[in-house]
C-alpha positions in Angstrom: 148.4 95.6 80.5 145.1 96.4 78.8 142.7 93.4 78.7 141.8 92.3 75.2 138.3 93.1 74.2 135.8 91.2 72.1 132.6 91.9 70.2 130.8 90.0 72.9 132.2 92.3 75.5 130.6 95.2 73.6 127.3 93.5 73.8 127.1 91.6 70.5 127.0 87.8 70.8 127.7 86.4 67.3 127.2 82.8 68.4 123.8 83.6 70.0 122.8 85.2 66.7 123.9 82.1 64.8 121.9 79.8 67.1 118.9 82.0 66.5 119.3 81.8 62.7 119.5 78.0 62.9 116.3 77.9 64.9 114.6 80.3 62.5 115.5 78.1 59.5 113.3 75.2 61.0 110.4 77.5 61.6 110.4 79.0 58.1 110.4 75.7 56.1 106.6 75.3 56.0 106.2 78.7 54.2 108.5 77.9 51.3 106.8 77.8 47.9 108.2 75.6 45.1 109.7 78.8 43.5 112.1 79.3 46.4 115.6 78.4 45.4 117.5 79.3 48.6 117.5 78.6 52.3 117.5 80.9 55.2 121.1 81.9 56.1 122.5 82.9 52.8 123.5 86.4 51.7 120.2 86.8 49.8 117.0 84.9 49.0 116.4 83.4 45.6 112.9 83.1 44.0 112.1 81.8 40.5 109.3 83.5 38.6 106.7 81.1 37.3 106.7 82.1 33.6 104.0 79.7 32.7 101.5 81.4 35.1 102.3 85.0 34.1 102.6 86.1 30.5 103.4 89.8 31.2 104.3 89.9 34.9 104.6 93.1 36.9 106.4 93.0 40.3 104.5 94.8 43.1 106.3 95.6 46.4 105.6 97.2 49.7 107.3 97.7 53.1 105.8 98.5 56.5 106.0 97.9 60.2 103.5 97.7 63.0 104.1 101.1 64.6 103.5 101.6 68.3 101.4 98.4 68.6 104.8 97.0 69.5 104.4 98.8 72.8 101.4 96.7 73.7 103.3 93.5 73.0 106.1 94.7 75.4 103.5 95.6 78.1 101.8 92.2 77.7 105.2 90.4 77.3 103.4 88.5 74.5 105.1 88.3 71.1 103.5 85.5 69.1 100.9 87.6 67.2 102.8 90.8 66.3 104.5 89.0 63.4 101.1 88.3 61.9 100.5 92.1 62.0 103.7 92.7 60.2 102.8 90.4 57.3 99.3 91.8 57.1 100.4 95.4 56.9 102.8 94.5 54.0 100.6 92.0 52.1 97.3 93.9 52.3 99.0 96.8 50.6 99.9 94.8 47.5 96.7 92.7 47.4 94.7 95.9 46.6 96.4 96.1 43.3 95.4 92.5 42.4 98.9 91.1 43.2 99.6 87.6 44.5 102.1 87.8 47.4 105.2 85.8 46.6 107.8 86.3 49.3 108.6 88.4 52.3 111.7 89.4 54.2 111.8 90.7 57.7 114.1 93.0 59.7 114.3 92.8 63.5 116.5 95.1 65.5 117.0 94.7 69.3 119.5 95.6 72.0 120.2 92.0 72.9 118.9 88.8 71.3 116.4 87.0 73.5 115.7 83.8 71.6 112.5 83.0 73.4 111.0 86.4 72.5 112.3 86.7 68.9 111.3 83.1 68.1 107.8 84.0 69.1 107.9 87.0 66.8 109.1 84.7 63.9 106.4 82.2 64.7 103.9 85.0 64.1 105.6 86.0 60.9 105.5 82.4 59.7 101.8 82.1 60.6 101.1 85.3 58.7 103.0 84.0 55.6 101.0 80.8 55.7 97.7 82.9 55.8 99.0 85.0 52.9 100.3 82.1 50.9 103.8 83.7 50.6 107.3 82.5 51.5 109.5 83.9 54.2 112.8 83.7 52.3 115.2 85.8 54.4 115.7 88.6 56.8 118.1 90.4 59.2 118.3 90.3 62.9 120.4 93.2 64.2 121.8 93.1 67.7 122.4 96.8 68.7 123.4 97.1 72.3 122.5 100.3 74.1 120.3 101.4 71.1 117.1 99.8 72.4 115.7 99.4 75.9 116.1 96.0 77.5 113.4 93.7 76.2 112.4 95.9 73.3 112.8 95.5 69.5 111.6 97.0 66.3 110.2 95.2 63.2 109.9 95.9 59.5 108.8 93.8 56.6 109.3 93.8 52.9 107.0 91.9 50.5 107.1 91.3 46.8 104.2 90.1 44.8 103.2 89.8 41.1 100.3 90.7 38.9 99.6 90.3 35.2 100.0 93.7 33.6 96.5 93.6 32.2 95.0 92.8 35.6 96.5 95.6 37.7 93.8 97.1 39.9 94.4 100.9 40.3 91.0 102.4 40.7 90.9 103.8 37.1 87.9 101.7 36.2 85.8 102.9 39.1 82.7 104.6 37.8 79.5 106.3 39.1 77.0 103.8 40.5 79.7 101.3 41.6 78.9 99.8 45.0 81.4 99.9 47.9 81.7 96.7 49.8 83.4 96.7 53.2 85.1 93.6 54.6 85.2 93.5 58.3 88.4 94.1 60.3 89.4 92.0 63.3 89.6 95.1 65.5 92.1 98.0 65.6 94.5 96.2 63.3 97.8 98.1 63.5 96.9 101.8 63.2 96.1 104.5 65.7 97.9 103.1 68.6 99.6 106.3 69.6 96.1 107.8 70.2 94.9 104.5 71.9 97.8 104.6 74.3 97.3 108.2 75.1 93.6 107.8 75.8 93.7 104.5 77.7 97.0 104.4 79.5 97.9 108.1 79.9 94.6 109.8 80.4 92.6 106.9 82.0 95.5 105.2 83.8 94.4 101.8 82.6 96.6 98.6 82.5 96.8 96.0 79.8 95.5 93.3 82.2 92.4 95.3 83.2 89.2 93.4 82.2 86.9 95.6 80.2 83.2 94.5 80.4 82.3 96.4 77.2 84.9 94.4 75.3 84.4 91.0 77.1 88.1 90.6 77.6 91.2 92.2 78.9 92.4 95.4 77.3 95.6 93.8 76.2 93.8 90.9 74.6 91.7 93.3 72.5 94.6 95.6 71.6 96.8 92.6 70.4 94.2 91.1 68.2 96.1 90.4 65.0 95.4 92.3 61.8 93.4 90.4 59.2 95.2 89.2 56.1 92.9 89.4 53.0 95.1 87.9 50.4 93.3 84.5 49.9 89.9 86.1 50.1 90.7 88.7 47.4 92.4 86.0 45.2 89.2 83.9 45.5 87.0 86.9 44.4 89.3 87.8 41.5 88.7 84.4 39.9 85.0 85.1 39.5 84.6 88.9 39.5 86.0 92.1 38.3 87.0 94.5 41.1 87.4 98.1 40.0 89.3 99.3 43.0 90.4 98.3 46.5 91.5 100.3 49.5 93.3 98.8 52.5 92.0 100.8 55.5 95.2 101.6 57.4 96.6 104.9 58.6 94.3 107.7 57.5 91.2 105.5 58.1 88.2 105.5 55.7 88.7 109.1 54.8 92.1 109.1 53.3 92.4 105.5 52.0 89.1 105.4 50.0 89.9 108.7 48.5 93.3 107.4 47.3 91.6 105.1 44.7 89.0 107.5 43.3 89.4 108.6 39.7 88.7 112.1 38.6 85.0 113.1 38.7 84.0 110.4 41.3 83.1 110.8 44.9 82.4 108.1 47.5 79.3 108.2 49.6 79.5 106.0 52.7 76.7 105.1 55.0 78.2 104.8 58.5 75.1 102.8 59.7 75.5 100.1 57.1 77.9 97.8 59.1 78.4 96.5 62.6 81.0 98.6 64.4 83.1 96.5 66.8 82.8 97.5 70.5 86.4 98.6 70.7 85.8 101.6 68.5 82.7 102.7 70.4 84.5 102.3 73.7 87.5 104.3 72.5 85.4 107.1 71.1 83.3 107.3 74.3 86.1 107.1 76.9 88.4 109.3 74.9 85.8 111.9 73.8 87.1 111.5 70.3 85.3 113.4 67.5 83.7 111.4 64.7 85.9 112.9 62.0 89.0 112.0 64.1 87.7 108.4 64.4 87.2 108.1 60.7 90.7 109.5 59.9 92.6 107.5 62.5 90.9 104.0 62.8 89.4 101.5 60.4 86.2 101.5 62.5 85.4 97.9 61.7 86.2 97.9 58.0 89.6 96.6 57.0 89.2 96.5 53.2 86.9 98.4 50.8 86.1 97.1 47.3 84.6 99.1 44.5 82.5 96.8 42.3 79.9 97.0 39.6 76.3 97.3 40.9 75.3 94.1 39.1 78.0 92.1 40.9 77.6 93.5 44.5 75.1 91.0 45.9 76.9 87.9 44.4 80.2 89.1 45.8 78.5 89.4 49.2 77.3 85.8 48.9 80.8 84.6 48.0 82.3 86.5 50.9 79.9 84.9 53.3 80.9 81.5 51.9 84.5 82.5 52.6 83.5 83.2 56.3 84.0 86.9 55.9 81.6 89.5 57.3 80.9 92.0 54.5 78.5 94.8 53.9 77.5 97.2 51.1 78.7 100.4 52.8 78.1 102.9 50.1 78.4 103.8 46.4 80.2 105.9 43.9 78.5 109.1 42.9 79.3 112.0 40.6 81.7 114.6 42.2 79.9 117.9 42.4 82.3 119.7 44.7 85.9 119.9 43.4 87.2 119.9 46.9 85.1 117.0 48.2 86.0 113.4 47.4 84.1 111.5 50.1 81.0 112.1 52.2 79.3 110.2 55.0 75.8 109.8 56.1 
């Protein structure tokens, strides 16, 4: 007689998943804004639009993950910050259009649910949502046996925000003589880790627990530094100033991301000596013998967000950013495009 089989025998423990969902519900509660009409655990999340705040609202959405930075979390067996990265990568992409982040959903896939690990991931997501001022209103945790290696998982996030139609920031108002303000990153953020791992772990044979004198900490501590979330900083600036364009410096670095917001006839001139480059970038470039152009196209190089603003506002914006505890610099300006093929130049 053939023994009866269950879903649990196949590697999927439904009750364990339910326990995890109940634990998540408690963690998520502090992120819930007044507009949230549902609780974690339903088929979907409900969010009521504040019609008094927005007269002509436009929804802004983005989805992202944290790439191979996850591999560092696995190597360190530390999972309480990677969720912050997830929120940052999603939220910063809508903030650049002037949007207020409203709510976020997450997706976690793993071979087997380990509550201790995944609850740490959720704690990071909750922390990120608090920093961004948005609610975590739902998500999905998929247990997929034999699909992922033991102890590994993947992450994705989906954020929805809102902006008044007349206040959408799309770079179209950028003009010659605008100043470019760079707001500091907290380190590598969540881009370029395939190259980082190739240089440090494959070529150099280093380990995450190696202490690196040039960095003043272990390699793993530096690489897991959470991505900065700029939502509240940008919201504060928008109350007092007009921002003509913003670029979140992610994959593609300064080269590709600044270029994305430039209108026809404009070129960005950036002075590479105008800000303090964090040691991690200098260290990587030296130890990996990475060309400057490759650095500028792969990493943020110490600038996580670039703002294009009117010349007359630039110094006042710097003062306000300092008051907000941000490191910021005038890193360049907008000039007339003289070469049809060239949109950005460095000095």
